[in-house]
N, C-alpha and C positions, 0 to 999 in steps of 0.2 A: 023354758020348760025342760031343759036338759037334765036328765036324771042319772047320768053315768058320771063316774069320777073323771076329772080332767086335771092334768098336770101341765103347767107351763113353766119352763126353765129358761133363765136368761143369765148371761154373763155379767159380771160387775162392770166390765168395760163397754157394755152395750149401751145403746141410746137411752136417754131418760124416758122417752115414751114407752120403750119396751120394758124397762124396769118398773115403771108405773103400772103397766098392764098386769104384771104378775102380782103386784101389790093389791090391785083392785079386783082381781079375778074372783075371789070368794064372794064379793058383794054382788057380782053378776051371775055367777054360777054357784049355787049353794054347796055343791060337791067339788068345787074347784080348789086347786092348791097351786100356789106360786112359790117358786124357789129360785135362789140366786147362787151362782158359783163364782167365787172370788178369783180374780186374776185372768179371766178370759173374756173374749168379746162375743160378737153376734154369732159366729160360727163355732161356738164352744164345743159342739159334738165332733167337729173335725180337729180341733185343737187338743181335745182330751177323749179320744175314741174309747179307751178302756173305761173311763168314768161313764161315758154314755152307755156302754154295754152294761155296766154294773147297775146303772140307774134303770134302764129298761127292764132288766131281769127282776130287780127289786119291785118295781111298780106293777108288773104283770103277775107276780107271784104273791103280792100283798106283804112283802117283807119291808123292813125299815129302809128308807132311802139312805144313800151313802152320806156319811157325816159331813162331807165337804159342801153339801147343799144346805142352805139356811134360808129362813124366811126373809122376805124383802124388808128393807128398812123403810121407815116412813119418809116418803118422797113428797108428800103434799106441800111442804113448805120449802122445797128445794129450788124454787124458781121456775122459769118458763120451761116448757117441754122441748125446746129446740136443742 
């Protein structure tokens, strides 16, 4: 019953479960958005602090997200979640 927008971001080098979470988020939260950043891991915000700042500013002001973020790819057939 969450009615607020939710953004989940994961690095492309993060675990499969984390990547699958951002893919499946809209099915669980109608206003949920999942995005992936290529080339970074679980602590992507520490690896790319400028991008993190740009992302937060865009999200809270309703502006477009940075172009480095993209929708998650289809992971349903990518094997086990381990």
